[in-house]
Each structure stands twice: as structure tokens, then as C-alpha cells.
ROSE-4610 file (N, C-alpha, C; in Angstrom, 1 decimal, always signed):
// ROSE-4610
residu = [M/M/M/D/D/D/S/S/S/P/P/P/E/E/E/T/T/T/P/P/P/D/D/D/H/H/H/G/G/G/G/G/G/S/S/S/I/I/I/M/M/M/P/P/P/R/R/R/I/I/I/T/T/T/T/T/T/Q/Q/Q/E/E/E/L/L/L/K/K/K/A/A/A/R/R/R/R/R/R/Q/Q/Q/E/E/E/F/F/F/L/L/L/E/E/E/E/E/E/A/A/A/G/G/G/R/R/R/A/A/A/F/F/F/D/D/D/Q/Q/Q/M/M/M/L/L/L/G/G/G/S/S/S/D/D/D/G/G/G/Q/Q/Q/N/N/N/A/A/A/L/L/L/V/V/V/T/T/T/F/F/F/E/E/E/Q/Q/Q/R/R/R/E/E/E/D/D/D/R/R/R/A/A/A/C/C/C/E/E/E/L/L/L/G/G/G/D/D/D/A/A/A/L/L/L/T/T/T/R/R/R/R/R/R/L/L/L/L/L/L/E/E/E/E/E/E/H/H/H/L/L/L/A/A/A/A/A/A/D/D/D/D/D/D/V/V/V/A/A/A/D/D/D/P/P/P/G/G/G/V/V/V/E/E/E/V/V/V/A/A/A/C/C/C/P/P/P/I/I/I/C/C/C/A/A/A/E/E/E/V/V/V/V/V/V/C/C/C/C/C/C/E/E/E/S/S/S/P/P/P/E/E/E/Q/Q/Q/A/A/A/E/E/E/L/L/L/Q/Q/Q/R/R/R/R/R/R/Q/Q/Q/V/V/V/R/R/R/T/T/T/R/R/R/R/R/R/G/G/G/M/M/M/V/V/V/E/E/E/Y/Y/Y/E/E/E/R/R/R/A/A/A/A/A/A/R/R/R/R/R/R/C/C/C/Q/Q/Q/R/R/R/C/C/C/R/R/R/R/R/R/V/V/V/F/F/F/F/F/F/P/P/P/R/R/R/G/G/G]
num = [1/1/1/2/2/2/3/3/3/4/4/4/5/5/5/6/6/6/7/7/7/8/8/8/9/9/9/10/10/10/11/11/11/12/12/12/13/13/13/14/14/14/15/15/15/16/16/16/17/17/17/18/18/18/19/19/19/20/20/20/21/21/21/22/22/22/23/23/23/24/24/24/25/25/25/26/26/26/27/27/27/28/28/28/29/29/29/30/30/30/31/31/31/32/32/32/33/33/33/34/34/34/35/35/35/36/36/36/37/37/37/38/38/38/39/39/39/40/40/40/41/41/41/42/42/42/43/43/43/44/44/44/45/45/45/46/46/46/47/47/47/48/48/48/49/49/49/50/50/50/51/51/51/52/52/52/53/53/53/54/54/54/55/55/55/56/56/56/57/57/57/58/58/58/59/59/59/60/60/60/61/61/61/62/62/62/63/63/63/64/64/64/65/65/65/66/66/66/67/67/67/68/68/68/69/69/69/70/70/70/71/71/71/72/72/72/73/73/73/74/74/74/75/75/75/76/76/76/77/77/77/78/78/78/79/79/79/80/80/80/81/81/81/82/82/82/83/83/83/84/84/84/85/85/85/86/86/86/87/87/87/88/88/88/89/89/89/90/90/90/91/91/91/92/92/92/93/93/93/94/94/94/95/95/95/96/96/96/97/97/97/98/98/98/99/99/99/100/100/100/101/101/101/102/102/102/103/103/103/104/104/104/105/105/105/106/106/106/107/107/107/108/108/108/109/109/109/110/110/110/111/111/111/112/112/112/113/113/113/114/114/114/115/115/115/116/116/116/117/117/117/118/118/118/119/119/119/120/120/120/121/121/121/122/122/122/123/123/123/124/124/124/125/125/125/126/126/126/127/127/127/128/128/128/129/129/129/130/130/130/131/131/131/132/132/132/133/133/133/134/134/134/135/135/135/136/136/136/137/137/137/138/138/138]
x = [-32.9/-32.8/-32.6/-31.7/-31.5/-32.4/-32.8/-33.6/-32.7/-33.3/-32.5/-31.7/-32.2/-31.5/-30.4/-30.4/-29.4/-28.5/-27.3/-26.4/-26.1/-25.8/-25.4/-23.9/-23.5/-22.1/-21.6/-22.4/-22.0/-21.8/-22.7/-22.6/-21.6/-20.9/-19.9/-20.6/-20.3/-20.9/-20.0/-18.9/-18.0/-18.4/-18.9/-19.4/-18.4/-17.1/-16.1/-16.0/-16.6/-16.6/-18.0/-18.0/-19.3/-19.3/-20.5/-20.6/-19.6/-19.5/-18.6/-17.1/-16.7/-15.4/-15.1/-16.1/-15.9/-15.7/-16.5/-16.3/-15.0/-14.5/-13.2/-12.1/-12.2/-11.2/-11.1/-12.3/-12.4/-11.7/-12.0/-11.4/-9.9/-9.4/-7.9/-7.3/-8.0/-7.5/-7.5/-8.6/-8.6/-7.5/-7.2/-6.1/-4.7/-4.6/-3.4/-3.3/-4.4/-4.5/-4.1/-4.6/-4.2/-2.7/-2.1/-0.7/+0.1/-0.5/+0.1/+0.0/-1.1/-1.3/-0.3/-0.1/+0.9/+2.3/+2.6/+3.9/+4.2/+3.1/+3.2/+3.3/+2.4/+2.4/+3.0/+3.2/+3.8/+3.0/+3.7/+3.0/+3.0/+3.9/+4.0/+3.5/+2.9/+2.3/+3.3/+4.6/+5.6/+6.4/+6.6/+7.3/+8.7/+9.4/+10.7/+10.8/+9.7/+9.7/+9.8/+10.9/+11.2/+10.9/+11.5/+11.4/+10.1/+9.7/+8.5/+8.8/+10.0/+10.3/+10.2/+10.7/+10.5/+9.1/+8.3/+6.8/+6.1/+6.5/+5.9/+6.3/+7.6/+8.1/+7.4/+7.3/+6.6/+5.1/+4.4/+3.0/+2.8/+3.6/+3.5/+3.8/+4.8/+5.2/+4.0/+3.5/+2.4/+1.1/+0.8/-0.4/-0.2/+0.9/+1.2/+1.0/+1.4/+1.3/-0.2/-1.0/-2.4/-3.1/-2.7/-3.3/-3.0/-1.8/-1.4/-2.3/-2.5/-3.3/-4.7/-5.3/-6.7/-6.7/-5.7/-5.7/-5.6/-4.8/-4.6/-5.9/-6.6/-7.9/-8.9/-9.0/-9.9/-9.7/-8.4/-8.0/-8.4/-8.1/-8.4/-9.9/-10.7/-12.2/-12.8/-12.0/-12.5/-13.0/-14.1/-14.7/-13.7/-12.9/-12.0/-10.9/-10.8/-9.8/-10.3/-11.6/-12.2/-11.9/-11.2/-10.9/-12.2/-13.3/-14.5/-15.3/-14.9/-15.6/-15.2/-16.2/-15.9/-15.4/-14.4/-13.9/-13.6/-13.6/-13.4/-11.9/-11.5/-10.1/-9.8/-8.7/-8.3/-7.9/-7.6/-7.2/-8.4/-9.2/-10.3/-11.7/-11.8/-13.0/-13.9/-13.3/-13.9/-14.1/-15.3/-15.5/-14.7/-13.9/-13.0/-13.3/-13.3/-13.4/-12.3/-11.8/-10.7/-11.2/-10.4/-10.8/-11.2/-10.4/-10.7/-10.5/-11.5/-11.4/-11.0/-11.5/-11.1/-9.7/-9.0/-7.6/-6.7/-7.3/-6.5/-5.5/-4.3/-3.2/-3.2/-3.4/-3.3/-1.9/-1.6/-0.2/-0.2/+0.8/+1.0/+1.5/+0.9/+1.2/+1.6/+2.4/+2.7/+2.4/+2.0/+1.9/+2.4/+3.1/+3.7/+2.6/+2.2/+1.3/+2.0/+1.2/+1.8/+2.3/+1.8/+2.1/+3.1/+3.6/+4.5/+3.9/+4.6/+4.2/+3.0/+2.1/+0.9/+0.9/+0.6/+0.6/-0.9/-1.2/-2.5/-2.4/-3.4/-3.4/-4.4/-4.0/-4.9/-4.6/-5.6/-5.4/-5.4/-4.4/-4.2/-5.4/-5.8/-6.8/-6.1/-6.6/-6.1/-7.3/-7.1/-8.2/-8.0/-9.0/-9.0/-8.9/-9.6/-9.6/-8.3/-7.7/-6.4/-5.2/-5.4/-4.3/-3.4/-3.9/-3.1/-3.5/-2.4/-2.6/-2.6/-3.6/-3.7/-4.2/-4.0/-4.5/-5.6/-6.8/-7.8/-7.4/-7.9/-7.6/-8.3/-7.8/-8.4/-7.8]
y = [+19.3/+20.1/+19.2/+19.6/+18.7/+19.1/+18.0/+18.2/+18.5/+19.0/+19.3/+18.1/+16.9/+15.7/+15.3/+15.8/+15.4/+16.6/+16.7/+17.8/+17.9/+19.1/+19.3/+19.1/+18.1/+17.9/+18.1/+18.8/+19.1/+17.9/+16.9/+15.7/+14.6/+15.0/+14.1/+13.4/+12.1/+11.4/+11.6/+12.4/+12.6/+13.8/+13.7/+14.9/+15.9/+15.6/+16.6/+17.7/+17.6/+18.7/+19.3/+20.6/+21.3/+21.7/+22.2/+22.6/+23.7/+24.7/+25.8/+25.3/+24.5/+23.9/+23.2/+22.4/+21.6/+22.5/+23.6/+24.5/+25.2/+25.6/+26.3/+25.3/+24.1/+23.1/+22.8/+22.8/+22.5/+23.7/+24.9/+26.1/+26.0/+25.7/+25.6/+24.5/+23.4/+22.3/+22.8/+23.5/+23.9/+24.9/+25.8/+26.7/+25.9/+24.9/+24.1/+23.4/+22.8/+22.2/+23.2/+24.4/+25.5/+25.7/+25.8/+25.9/+24.8/+23.6/+22.4/+22.5/+22.9/+23.1/+24.1/+25.2/+26.2/+25.7/+24.9/+24.3/+23.3/+22.7/+21.8/+22.5/+23.5/+24.1/+25.5/+26.1/+27.5/+28.4/+29.6/+30.6/+30.3/+29.4/+29.2/+27.8/+27.1/+25.8/+24.6/+24.9/+23.9/+23.9/+25.1/+25.2/+24.5/+24.7/+24.1/+22.6/+22.0/+20.5/+20.1/+19.4/+19.0/+17.6/+16.7/+15.3/+14.7/+13.6/+12.9/+12.5/+12.1/+11.7/+12.9/+14.1/+15.3/+15.6/+15.5/+15.7/+14.7/+13.5/+12.4/+12.6/+12.8/+13.0/+14.1/+15.3/+16.4/+16.1/+15.5/+15.2/+14.2/+13.2/+12.3/+12.9/+13.7/+14.4/+15.3/+16.1/+17.0/+16.2/+15.2/+14.3/+13.6/+13.1/+12.5/+13.5/+14.7/+15.7/+16.0/+16.1/+16.3/+15.1/+13.9/+12.7/+12.7/+13.0/+13.0/+14.1/+15.2/+16.3/+15.8/+15.1/+14.6/+13.5/+12.7/+11.7/+12.4/+13.4/+14.1/+14.8/+15.4/+16.0/+15.0/+13.9/+12.8/+12.3/+12.0/+11.5/+12.5/+13.8/+14.8/+14.9/+14.6/+14.7/+13.4/+12.4/+11.1/+11.2/+10.5/+10.4/+10.0/+9.0/+8.5/+9.4/+10.5/+11.5/+12.3/+12.3/+13.0/+12.2/+12.8/+12.0/+11.6/+12.3/+11.9/+10.8/+10.3/+9.2/+7.8/+7.0/+5.7/+4.8/+4.0/+3.0/+1.7/+0.6/-0.7/-1.0/-1.6/-2.0/-3.1/-2.9/-3.9/-5.3/-5.3/-6.5/-7.3/-6.6/-7.3/-6.9/-5.9/-5.4/-4.6/-4.3/-3.5/-2.1/-1.5/-0.1/+0.9/+1.7/+2.6/+4.0/+4.9/+6.3/+7.0/+8.1/+8.9/+9.4/+9.3/+9.7/+11.2/+12.0/+13.5/+14.0/+13.9/+14.3/+15.7/+16.6/+18.0/+18.3/+17.4/+17.5/+16.6/+15.8/+14.8/+15.5/+14.9/+15.4/+14.6/+15.3/+14.6/+14.4/+13.2/+12.9/+12.7/+13.3/+13.3/+11.9/+11.3/+9.9/+10.1/+9.1/+9.1/+7.7/+7.7/+6.4/+6.5/+5.5/+5.5/+4.9/+5.7/+5.4/+5.1/+4.6/+4.4/+5.8/+6.9/+8.2/+9.0/+8.3/+9.0/+9.1/+9.8/+9.9/+10.8/+10.4/+11.2/+11.3/+12.5/+12.8/+13.0/+12.5/+12.8/+12.7/+13.2/+13.2/+12.3/+11.7/+10.8/+11.0/+10.8/+10.7/+9.3/+8.9/+7.6/+7.2/+6.0/+5.4/+4.4/+4.3/+3.2/+2.3/+1.1/+0.1/-0.3/-0.2/-0.5/-2.0/-2.8/-4.2/-4.9/-4.6/-5.3/-4.4/-3.1/-2.2/-1.9/-1.9/-1.5/-0.1/+0.5/+1.8/+1.6/+2.2/+2.1/+3.3/+3.4/+4.5/+4.0/+4.6/+4.1/+4.1/+3.2/+3.1/+4.2/+4.5/+5.6/+5.9]
z = [+0.0/+1.2/+2.4/+3.2/+4.4/+5.5/+6.3/+7.5/+8.6/+9.8/+10.9/+11.4/+11.2/+11.7/+10.8/+9.5/+8.6/+8.3/+8.8/+8.5/+7.0/+6.5/+5.2/+5.0/+4.3/+4.2/+2.7/+2.0/+0.6/-0.3/-0.1/-0.9/-0.3/+0.7/+1.4/+2.5/+2.7/+3.8/+5.1/+4.9/+6.0/+6.7/+7.9/+8.7/+9.1/+9.0/+9.4/+8.4/+7.3/+6.3/+6.1/+6.3/+6.1/+4.6/+4.1/+2.7/+2.4/+3.3/+3.1/+3.1/+4.0/+4.0/+2.7/+2.3/+1.0/-0.2/-0.2/-1.3/-1.3/-0.1/+0.0/-0.4/+0.1/-0.3/-1.8/-2.4/-3.8/-4.5/-4.1/-4.8/-4.6/-3.5/-3.2/-4.2/-4.3/-5.1/-6.6/-7.0/-8.4/-8.7/-7.7/-7.9/-8.0/-7.2/-7.3/-8.6/-9.1/-10.4/-11.5/-11.4/-12.3/-12.4/-11.2/-11.1/-11.8/-11.6/-12.2/-13.7/-14.2/-15.7/-16.2/-15.5/-15.9/-15.9/-14.9/-14.9/-16.0/-16.5/-17.6/-18.9/-19.1/-20.4/-20.5/-19.4/-19.4/-20.3/-20.6/-21.4/-22.9/-23.3/-24.7/-25.1/-24.2/-24.5/-24.4/-24.2/-24.2/-22.9/-22.3/-21.1/-21.1/-22.2/-22.4/-22.3/-22.4/-22.4/-23.9/-24.2/-25.6/-25.9/-25.1/-25.4/-24.8/-25.3/-24.7/-23.3/-23.0/-21.6/-20.7/-21.1/-20.2/-20.0/-21.0/-20.9/-20.0/-20.2/-19.3/-17.9/-17.6/-16.3/-15.6/-16.2/-15.6/-15.4/-16.3/-16.2/-15.0/-14.9/-13.8/-12.4/-12.4/-11.1/-10.7/-11.6/-11.2/-10.9/-11.6/-11.4/-10.0/-9.7/-8.4/-7.3/-7.4/-6.4/-6.2/-7.2/-7.1/-6.4/-6.8/-6.2/-4.7/-4.3/-2.9/-2.1/-2.7/-2.1/-1.9/-2.9/-2.8/-1.6/-1.5/-0.5/+0.9/+1.0/+2.3/+2.7/+1.7/+2.0/+2.5/+1.8/+2.2/+3.5/+3.9/+5.2/+6.3/+6.0/+7.0/+7.3/+6.3/+6.5/+7.1/+7.2/+7.7/+9.1/+9.4/+10.7/+11.8/+11.5/+12.6/+12.9/+12.2/+12.5/+13.8/+14.0/+15.1/+16.4/+17.4/+18.6/+19.4/+19.2/+19.9/+19.4/+18.2/+17.6/+18.2/+18.5/+19.1/+17.9/+18.2/+17.2/+17.9/+17.2/+17.8/+17.9/+19.0/+19.1/+18.1/+17.4/+16.4/+17.0/+18.3/+19.0/+19.5/+20.3/+21.0/+20.6/+19.8/+19.2/+20.3/+21.4/+22.4/+21.8/+22.1/+21.6/+22.5/+21.8/+22.5/+22.1/+23.0/+22.8/+23.4/+22.8/+23.4/+24.8/+25.8/+27.1/+27.3/+26.7/+26.7/+25.3/+24.4/+23.0/+22.9/+23.7/+23.6/+23.9/+24.6/+25.0/+24.2/+23.3/+22.6/+21.7/+21.7/+20.9/+19.6/+18.5/+17.2/+16.8/+16.4/+16.0/+14.4/+13.9/+12.4/+12.1/+11.1/+10.6/+9.1/+8.7/+7.2/+6.7/+5.5/+4.8/+3.4/+2.9/+1.6/+0.6/-0.3/-1.3/-2.7/-3.6/-5.0/-5.6/-5.1/-5.6/-4.7/-3.6/-2.7/-1.3/-0.4/+1.0/+1.1/+2.0/+2.4/+3.9/+4.4/+5.8/+6.2/+7.4/+8.0/+9.5/+10.2/+11.7/+12.3/+13.4/+14.2/+15.6/+16.5/+17.9/+18.3/+19.2/+19.6/+20.6/+20.6/+21.5/+22.4/+23.6/+24.5/+24.9/+24.6/+25.0/+26.4/+27.2/+28.6/+28.8/+27.9/+28.1/+27.8/+26.7/+26.4/+26.6/+27.0/+27.4/+26.2/+25.0/+23.8/+23.4/+22.9/+22.3/+20.8/+20.1/+18.6/+18.0/+16.7/+15.9/+15.0/+15.0/+14.1/+12.7/+12.0/+10.5/+9.8/+8.7/+7.9/+6.7]
């Protein structure tokens, strides 16, 4: 049981996800995984996949989509996605906080992974010392 000083994050160390949100996201992911299972096996257990290559291609495609979904969920829950969190400037190591976190505009970023493109959002930070704009890693 969590104390008042320790928020309940459903087993996650990432405070952006509450226990309720984590359960809802898990349910959504399980539903998506169920749809992937159906796309692989269909109602007859084969889903018109005849050759090994067809089976492998479909399994890899569906698995990659689920992997990308997990990465996007994890990135969205990351602390540094919160504009109010202080982060170190990657140039000079000065601690930087978003000037107006409640007004910060999140920008959609993309990264190419081994499983395809993944999107996530981050608020830009501006370092006063070296006058650089950067996006926190995550």
C-alpha cells in the first residue's frame, strides 16, 4: 500500500501514469493484441495464409505494430514528456525548466526504430545560459 508521499503508479516508476490509466492502457493493448491474433489466425485458424513466407510476413508485421505501440505508450508516460519537469541542457548541463509549462506546446516527434516509425510528443526547452533550444531525451 502506498503512503501519501508515494503516489500509486501501478508498478510503474513513471509518475505520468496513474493506476487507472495504466489499467485502461493495458486493456486497450490487450484488445489490439486480440485483433492481431484474429488477423493472424482468422476464424479457421489459417486466415488464408498458405506458405511459410506469408505466415512469417504477417506475424512480423503484426508483432512490429504491437512493439511500436508499446514504445509509444512508454514514451508518452516518460517523465521528460512533462513540460514542468526540469532537465539538464545537453550542451552546458544547466538545469532548464519550461518557462510556462501550462502553456507549453507539445511538438510531435518521430524516431525510426528497428520496428518502424514511432511518434511521441515533447515540449522544447530553451537554455538561458547557452541560448540553445533542445528537446529532452526520452
